[in-house]
C-alpha positions, -999 to 999 in steps of 0.1 A, spaced: -783 444 167 -772 442 131 -736 453 141 -736 425 167 -746 399 141 -719 413 117 -693 412 145 -701 376 155 -699 366 118 -666 383 114 -653 367 146 -665 333 136 -649 336 101 -615 350 113 -612 336 148 -594 368 157 -612 392 180 -589 422 173 -591 417 136 -629 414 137 -632 446 156 -609 464 132 -629 451 102 -661 462 118 -651 496 132 -622 509 110 -644 529 88 -660 548 117 -650 583 124 -650 599 159 -681 618 149 -698 586 138 -690 569 171 -703 599 190 -735 600 170 -741 563 175 -735 566 212 -758 596 215 -786 578 196 -782 548 218 -783 568 250 -815 586 238 -831 552 232 -818 536 264 -817 563 292 -800 557 324 -821 544 353 -827 566 383 -805 543 404 -776 547 379 -780 585 378 -779 586 416 -747 566 417 -731 588 391 -740 619 411 -726 604 443 -694 595 424 -691 631 410 -696 647 444 -670 624 460 
């Protein structure tokens, strides 16, 4: 949530979406992004319906 507030603030100040993203995320490493995504997925697991759709997609 804090990242979202920071992003909106940067966007409001600069008016440039691309610049705002760059300012917010330029200091992140690939490992940092992976760790953040992994933590998010642990806190917000996929619903059974979404898991079923993914399995159906994988199996063609």
